[in-house]
N, CA, C and O atoms as a Maestro MAE file, in Angstrom:
{
 s_m_m2io_version
 :::
 2.0.0
}

f_m_ct {
 s_m_title
 :::
 protein
 m_atom[196] {
  # First column is atom index #
  i_m_mmod_type
  r_m_x_coord
  r_m_y_coord
  r_m_z_coord
  i_m_residue_number
  s_m_chain_name
  s_m_pdb_residue_name
  s_m_pdb_atom_name
  i_m_atomic_number
  :::
  1 25 -19.165 30.079 6.126 1 A "UNK " " N  " 7
  2 3 -18.386 28.819 6.047 1 A "UNK " " CA " 6
  3 2 -19.003 27.808 6.995 1 A "UNK " " C  " 6
  4 15 -19.315 28.158 8.133 1 A "UNK " " O  " 8
  5 25 -19.192 26.554 6.564 2 A "UNK " " N  " 7
  6 3 -19.860 25.640 7.417 2 A "UNK " " CA " 6
  7 2 -18.712 24.753 8.157 2 A "UNK " " C  " 6
  8 15 -17.586 24.639 7.673 2 A "UNK " " O  " 8
  9 25 -19.071 24.190 9.273 3 A "UNK " " N  " 7
  10 3 -18.085 23.458 9.966 3 A "UNK " " CA " 6
  11 2 -18.114 22.059 9.442 3 A "UNK " " C  " 6
  12 15 -19.167 21.633 8.969 3 A "UNK " " O  " 8
  13 25 -16.980 21.263 9.490 4 A "UNK " " N  " 7
  14 3 -16.982 19.930 9.162 4 A "UNK " " CA " 6
  15 2 -16.428 19.043 10.220 4 A "UNK " " C  " 6
  16 15 -15.613 19.469 11.037 4 A "UNK " " O  " 8
  17 25 -16.880 17.753 10.219 5 A "UNK " " N  " 7
  18 3 -16.295 16.976 11.241 5 A "UNK " " CA " 6
  19 2 -14.883 16.643 10.877 5 A "UNK " " C  " 6
  20 15 -14.522 16.622 9.700 5 A "UNK " " O  " 8
  21 25 -14.080 16.381 11.878 6 A "UNK " " N  " 7
  22 3 -12.615 16.117 11.695 6 A "UNK " " CA " 6
  23 2 -12.469 14.886 10.845 6 A "UNK " " C  " 6
  24 15 -11.478 14.779 10.122 6 A "UNK " " O  " 8
  25 25 -13.280 14.063 10.879 7 A "UNK " " N  " 7
  26 3 -13.048 12.765 9.967 7 A "UNK " " CA " 6
  27 2 -13.378 13.052 8.562 7 A "UNK " " C  " 6
  28 15 -13.150 12.174 7.730 7 A "UNK " " O  " 8
  29 25 -13.903 14.211 8.187 8 A "UNK " " N  " 7
  30 3 -14.329 14.601 6.741 8 A "UNK " " CA " 6
  31 2 -13.362 15.668 6.233 8 A "UNK " " C  " 6
  32 15 -13.418 16.007 5.051 8 A "UNK " " O  " 8
  33 25 -12.477 16.212 7.070 9 A "UNK " " N  " 7
  34 3 -11.547 17.355 6.706 9 A "UNK " " CA " 6
  35 2 -10.630 16.937 5.556 9 A "UNK " " C  " 6
  36 15 -10.312 17.792 4.730 9 A "UNK " " O  " 8
  37 25 -10.175 15.659 5.441 10 A "UNK " " N  " 7
  38 3 -9.226 15.212 4.473 10 A "UNK " " CA " 6
  39 2 -9.775 15.438 3.031 10 A "UNK " " C  " 6
  40 15 -9.012 15.596 2.078 10 A "UNK " " O  " 8
  41 25 -11.131 15.447 2.912 11 A "UNK " " N  " 7
  42 3 -11.818 15.539 1.534 11 A "UNK " " CA " 6
  43 2 -11.520 16.917 0.888 11 A "UNK " " C  " 6
  44 15 -11.618 17.073 -0.329 11 A "UNK " " O  " 8
  45 25 -11.140 17.946 1.760 12 A "UNK " " N  " 7
  46 3 -10.746 19.314 1.179 12 A "UNK " " CA " 6
  47 2 -9.408 19.389 0.511 12 A "UNK " " C  " 6
  48 15 -9.070 20.391 -0.118 12 A "UNK " " O  " 8
  49 25 -8.691 18.399 0.635 13 A "UNK " " N  " 7
  50 3 -7.299 18.354 0.008 13 A "UNK " " CA " 6
  51 2 -7.400 18.019 -1.450 13 A "UNK " " C  " 6
  52 15 -7.067 16.898 -1.837 13 A "UNK " " O  " 8
  53 25 -7.825 18.900 -2.249 14 A "UNK " " N  " 7
  54 3 -8.007 18.700 -3.674 14 A "UNK " " CA " 6
  55 2 -7.687 19.965 -4.356 14 A "UNK " " C  " 6
  56 15 -8.257 20.965 -3.920 14 A "UNK " " O  " 8
  57 25 -6.837 20.109 -5.399 15 A "UNK " " N  " 7
  58 3 -6.031 19.037 -5.857 15 A "UNK " " CA " 6
  59 2 -4.849 18.877 -4.845 15 A "UNK " " C  " 6
  60 15 -4.460 19.782 -4.107 15 A "UNK " " O  " 8
  61 25 -4.330 17.623 -4.899 16 A "UNK " " N  " 7
  62 3 -3.254 17.305 -3.971 16 A "UNK " " CA " 6
  63 2 -1.926 17.572 -4.621 16 A "UNK " " C  " 6
  64 15 -1.929 17.983 -5.781 16 A "UNK " " O  " 8
  65 25 -0.847 17.388 -4.020 17 A "UNK " " N  " 7
  66 3 0.500 17.676 -4.365 17 A "UNK " " CA " 6
  67 2 0.928 16.616 -5.466 17 A "UNK " " C  " 6
  68 15 0.298 15.566 -5.588 17 A "UNK " " O  " 8
  69 25 2.006 16.921 -6.252 18 A "UNK " " N  " 7
  70 3 2.523 15.991 -7.059 18 A "UNK " " CA " 6
  71 2 3.501 15.212 -6.224 18 A "UNK " " C  " 6
  72 15 4.315 15.733 -5.463 18 A "UNK " " O  " 8
  73 25 3.339 13.783 -6.450 19 A "UNK " " N  " 7
  74 3 4.050 12.864 -5.632 19 A "UNK " " CA " 6
  75 2 4.904 12.040 -6.508 19 A "UNK " " C  " 6
  76 15 4.470 11.644 -7.590 19 A "UNK " " O  " 8
  77 25 6.219 11.732 -6.059 20 A "UNK " " N  " 7
  78 3 7.110 10.957 -6.826 20 A "UNK " " CA " 6
  79 2 7.172 9.576 -5.993 20 A "UNK " " C  " 6
  80 15 7.506 9.569 -4.808 20 A "UNK " " O  " 8
  81 25 6.838 8.451 -6.678 21 A "UNK " " N  " 7
  82 3 6.978 7.083 -6.181 21 A "UNK " " CA " 6
  83 2 8.082 6.478 -6.744 21 A "UNK " " C  " 6
  84 15 8.202 6.365 -7.964 21 A "UNK " " O  " 8
  85 25 9.039 6.011 -5.812 22 A "UNK " " N  " 7
  86 3 10.190 5.260 -6.273 22 A "UNK " " CA " 6
  87 2 10.148 3.779 -5.895 22 A "UNK " " C  " 6
  88 15 9.597 3.418 -4.855 22 A "UNK " " O  " 8
  89 25 10.757 2.884 -6.778 23 A "UNK " " N  " 7
  90 3 10.793 1.456 -6.492 23 A "UNK " " CA " 6
  91 2 12.136 0.915 -6.873 23 A "UNK " " C  " 6
  92 15 12.873 1.562 -7.617 23 A "UNK " " O  " 8
  93 25 12.455 -0.171 -6.420 24 A "UNK " " N  " 7
  94 3 13.706 -0.871 -6.832 24 A "UNK " " CA " 6
  95 2 13.455 -2.348 -6.880 24 A "UNK " " C  " 6
  96 15 13.037 -2.972 -5.905 24 A "UNK " " O  " 8
  97 25 13.734 -2.912 -8.091 25 A "UNK " " N  " 7
  98 3 13.574 -4.351 -8.265 25 A "UNK " " CA " 6
  99 2 14.911 -4.956 -8.624 25 A "UNK " " C  " 6
  100 15 15.341 -4.879 -9.774 25 A "UNK " " O  " 8
  101 25 15.559 -5.545 -7.672 26 A "UNK " " N  " 7
  102 3 16.826 -6.105 -7.863 26 A "UNK " " CA " 6
  103 2 17.834 -4.984 -8.065 26 A "UNK " " C  " 6
  104 15 18.161 -4.253 -7.131 26 A "UNK " " O  " 8
  105 25 18.338 -4.852 -9.338 27 A "UNK " " N  " 7
  106 3 19.319 -3.811 -9.662 27 A "UNK " " CA " 6
  107 2 18.700 -2.564 -10.421 27 A "UNK " " C  " 6
  108 15 19.383 -1.587 -10.727 27 A "UNK " " O  " 8
  109 25 17.402 -2.677 -10.688 28 A "UNK " " N  " 7
  110 3 16.863 -1.593 -11.543 28 A "UNK " " CA " 6
  111 2 16.028 -0.656 -10.632 28 A "UNK " " C  " 6
  112 15 15.150 -1.094 -9.890 28 A "UNK " " O  " 8
  113 25 16.337 0.606 -10.725 29 A "UNK " " N  " 7
  114 3 15.500 1.738 -10.038 29 A "UNK " " CA " 6
  115 2 14.424 2.155 -10.943 29 A "UNK " " C  " 6
  116 15 14.547 2.077 -12.166 29 A "UNK " " O  " 8
  117 25 13.403 2.585 -10.377 30 A "UNK " " N  " 7
  118 3 12.232 3.183 -11.193 30 A "UNK " " CA " 6
  119 2 11.494 4.374 -10.459 30 A "UNK " " C  " 6
  120 15 11.365 4.390 -9.235 30 A "UNK " " O  " 8
  121 25 11.068 5.265 -11.205 31 A "UNK " " N  " 7
  122 3 10.402 6.456 -10.572 31 A "UNK " " CA " 6
  123 2 9.094 6.771 -11.330 31 A "UNK " " C  " 6
  124 15 9.082 6.686 -12.558 31 A "UNK " " O  " 8
  125 25 8.050 7.114 -10.674 32 A "UNK " " N  " 7
  126 3 6.828 7.422 -11.350 32 A "UNK " " CA " 6
  127 2 6.226 8.769 -10.731 32 A "UNK " " C  " 6
  128 15 6.334 9.023 -9.532 32 A "UNK " " O  " 8
  129 25 5.622 9.563 -11.591 33 A "UNK " " N  " 7
  130 3 5.105 10.807 -11.112 33 A "UNK " " CA " 6
  131 2 3.571 10.607 -10.968 33 A "UNK " " C  " 6
  132 15 2.881 10.218 -11.910 33 A "UNK " " O  " 8
  133 25 3.064 10.901 -9.705 34 A "UNK " " N  " 7
  134 3 1.719 10.781 -9.440 34 A "UNK " " CA " 6
  135 2 1.050 12.102 -9.203 34 A "UNK " " C  " 6
  136 15 1.495 12.879 -8.358 34 A "UNK " " O  " 8
  137 25 -0.022 12.381 -9.938 35 A "UNK " " N  " 7
  138 3 -0.699 13.715 -9.765 35 A "UNK " " CA " 6
  139 2 -1.983 13.642 -9.001 35 A "UNK " " C  " 6
  140 15 -2.606 14.657 -8.689 35 A "UNK " " O  " 8
  141 25 -2.405 12.331 -8.679 36 A "UNK " " N  " 7
  142 3 -3.694 12.231 -7.856 36 A "UNK " " CA " 6
  143 2 -3.425 11.185 -6.795 36 A "UNK " " C  " 6
  144 15 -3.031 10.063 -7.115 36 A "UNK " " O  " 8
  145 25 -3.628 11.528 -5.562 37 A "UNK " " N  " 7
  146 3 -3.556 10.680 -4.443 37 A "UNK " " CA " 6
  147 2 -4.766 10.769 -3.617 37 A "UNK " " C  " 6
  148 15 -5.482 11.766 -3.704 37 A "UNK " " O  " 8
  149 25 -5.055 9.775 -2.800 38 A "UNK " " N  " 7
  150 3 -6.274 9.834 -1.929 38 A "UNK " " CA " 6
  151 2 -5.987 9.068 -0.695 38 A "UNK " " C  " 6
  152 15 -5.415 7.979 -0.757 38 A "UNK " " O  " 8
  153 25 -6.381 9.622 0.475 39 A "UNK " " N  " 7
  154 3 -6.296 8.906 1.773 39 A "UNK " " CA " 6
  155 2 -7.330 7.857 1.732 39 A "UNK " " C  " 6
  156 15 -8.465 8.186 1.388 39 A "UNK " " O  " 8
  157 25 -7.083 6.683 2.031 40 A "UNK " " N  " 7
  158 3 -7.972 5.536 2.033 40 A "UNK " " CA " 6
  159 2 -8.759 5.304 3.199 40 A "UNK " " C  " 6
  160 15 -9.906 4.860 3.166 40 A "UNK " " O  " 8
  161 25 -7.994 5.676 4.455 41 A "UNK " " N  " 7
  162 3 -8.573 5.478 5.704 41 A "UNK " " CA " 6
  163 2 -7.710 6.155 6.690 41 A "UNK " " C  " 6
  164 15 -6.769 6.811 6.242 41 A "UNK " " O  " 8
  165 25 -7.897 6.093 8.029 42 A "UNK " " N  " 7
  166 3 -7.094 6.606 8.990 42 A "UNK " " CA " 6
  167 2 -5.997 5.680 9.452 42 A "UNK " " C  " 6
  168 15 -5.201 5.996 10.337 42 A "UNK " " O  " 8
  169 25 -5.984 4.442 8.775 43 A "UNK " " N  " 7
  170 3 -4.853 3.554 8.832 43 A "UNK " " CA " 6
  171 2 -3.811 3.941 7.756 43 A "UNK " " C  " 6
  172 15 -4.183 4.697 6.859 43 A "UNK " " O  " 8
  173 25 -2.562 3.494 7.770 44 A "UNK " " N  " 7
  174 3 -1.628 3.837 6.703 44 A "UNK " " CA " 6
  175 2 -2.080 3.209 5.350 44 A "UNK " " C  " 6
  176 15 -1.486 2.219 4.922 44 A "UNK " " O  " 8
  177 25 -3.062 3.734 4.710 45 A "UNK " " N  " 7
  178 3 -3.575 3.274 3.406 45 A "UNK " " CA " 6
  179 2 -3.603 4.427 2.453 45 A "UNK " " C  " 6
  180 15 -4.136 5.459 2.860 45 A "UNK " " O  " 8
  181 25 -3.090 4.401 1.200 46 A "UNK " " N  " 7
  182 3 -3.055 5.409 0.179 46 A "UNK " " CA " 6
  183 2 -3.306 4.894 -1.050 46 A "UNK " " C  " 6
  184 15 -2.687 3.906 -1.446 46 A "UNK " " O  " 8
  185 25 -4.224 5.490 -1.776 47 A "UNK " " N  " 7
  186 3 -4.602 5.140 -3.137 47 A "UNK " " CA " 6
  187 2 -3.794 6.111 -4.111 47 A "UNK " " C  " 6
  188 15 -3.691 7.311 -3.856 47 A "UNK " " O  " 8
  189 25 -3.236 5.535 -5.220 48 A "UNK " " N  " 7
  190 3 -2.561 6.319 -6.154 48 A "UNK " " CA " 6
  191 2 -2.983 5.984 -7.530 48 A "UNK " " C  " 6
  192 15 -3.415 4.854 -7.759 48 A "UNK " " O  " 8
  193 25 -2.897 6.858 -8.452 49 A "UNK " " N  " 7
  194 3 -3.280 6.685 -9.862 49 A "UNK " " CA " 6
  195 2 -2.313 7.492 -10.806 49 A "UNK " " C  " 6
  196 15 -2.478 7.467 -12.026 49 A "UNK " " O  " 8
  :::
 }
 m_bond[195] {
  # First column is bond index #
  i_m_from
  i_m_to
  i_m_order
  :::
  1 1 2 1
  2 2 3 1
  3 3 4 2
  4 3 5 1
  5 5 6 1
  6 6 7 1
  7 7 8 2
  8 7 9 1
  9 9 10 1
  10 10 11 1
  11 11 12 2
  12 11 13 1
  13 13 14 1
  14 14 15 1
  15 15 16 2
  16 15 17 1
  17 17 18 1
  18 18 19 1
  19 19 20 2
  20 19 21 1
  21 21 22 1
  22 22 23 1
  23 23 24 2
  24 23 25 1
  25 25 26 1
  26 26 27 1
  27 27 28 2
  28 27 29 1
  29 29 30 1
  30 30 31 1
  31 31 32 2
  32 31 33 1
  33 33 34 1
  34 34 35 1
  35 35 36 2
  36 35 37 1
  37 37 38 1
  38 38 39 1
  39 39 40 2
  40 39 41 1
  41 41 42 1
  42 42 43 1
  43 43 44 2
  44 43 45 1
  45 45 46 1
  46 46 47 1
  47 47 48 2
  48 47 49 1
  49 49 50 1
  50 50 51 1
  51 51 52 2
  52 51 53 1
  53 53 54 1
  54 54 55 1
  55 55 56 2
  56 55 57 1
  57 57 58 1
  58 58 59 1
  59 59 60 2
  60 59 61 1
  61 61 62 1
  62 62 63 1
  63 63 64 2
  64 63 65 1
  65 65 66 1
  66 66 67 1
  67 67 68 2
  68 67 69 1
  69 69 70 1
  70 70 71 1
  71 71 72 2
  72 71 73 1
  73 73 74 1
  74 74 75 1
  75 75 76 2
  76 75 77 1
  77 77 78 1
  78 78 79 1
  79 79 80 2
  80 79 81 1
  81 81 82 1
  82 82 83 1
  83 83 84 2
  84 83 85 1
  85 85 86 1
  86 86 87 1
  87 87 88 2
  88 87 89 1
  89 89 90 1
  90 90 91 1
  91 91 92 2
  92 91 93 1
  93 93 94 1
  94 94 95 1
  95 95 96 2
  96 95 97 1
  97 97 98 1
  98 98 99 1
  99 99 100 2
  100 99 101 1
  101 101 102 1
  102 102 103 1
  103 103 104 2
  104 103 105 1
  105 105 106 1
  106 106 107 1
  107 107 108 2
  108 107 109 1
  109 109 110 1
  110 110 111 1
  111 111 112 2
  112 111 113 1
  113 113 114 1
  114 114 115 1
  115 115 116 2
  116 115 117 1
  117 117 118 1
  118 118 119 1
  119 119 120 2
  120 119 121 1
  121 121 122 1
  122 122 123 1
  123 123 124 2
  124 123 125 1
  125 125 126 1
  126 126 127 1
  127 127 128 2
  128 127 129 1
  129 129 130 1
  130 130 131 1
  131 131 132 2
  132 131 133 1
  133 133 134 1
  134 134 135 1
  135 135 136 2
  136 135 137 1
  137 137 138 1
  138 138 139 1
  139 139 140 2
  140 139 141 1
  141 141 142 1
  142 142 143 1
  143 143 144 2
  144 143 145 1
  145 145 146 1
  146 146 147 1
  147 147 148 2
  148 147 149 1
  149 149 150 1
  150 150 151 1
  151 151 152 2
  152 151 153 1
  153 153 154 1
  154 154 155 1
  155 155 156 2
  156 155 157 1
  157 157 158 1
  158 158 159 1
  159 159 160 2
  160 159 161 1
  161 161 162 1
  162 162 163 1
  163 163 164 2
  164 163 165 1
  165 165 166 1
  166 166 167 1
  167 167 168 2
  168 167 169 1
  169 169 170 1
  170 170 171 1
  171 171 172 2
  172 171 173 1
  173 173 174 1
  174 174 175 1
  175 175 176 2
  176 175 177 1
  177 177 178 1
  178 178 179 1
  179 179 180 2
  180 179 181 1
  181 181 182 1
  182 182 183 1
  183 183 184 2
  184 183 185 1
  185 185 186 1
  186 186 187 1
  187 187 188 2
  188 187 189 1
  189 189 190 1
  190 190 191 1
  191 191 192 2
  192 191 193 1
  193 193 194 1
  194 194 195 1
  195 195 196 2
  :::
 }
}
């Protein structure tokens, strides 16, 4: 097993968990299932598809 830098460890989280994204627009609630997520940076940034 090779060692990785701490900044590259997040790349091992594949496949990721199933995520539920919820939104609310006025009076209407919505929910979407996400099966692919990715950490964008060490700031609070997340990519979803």
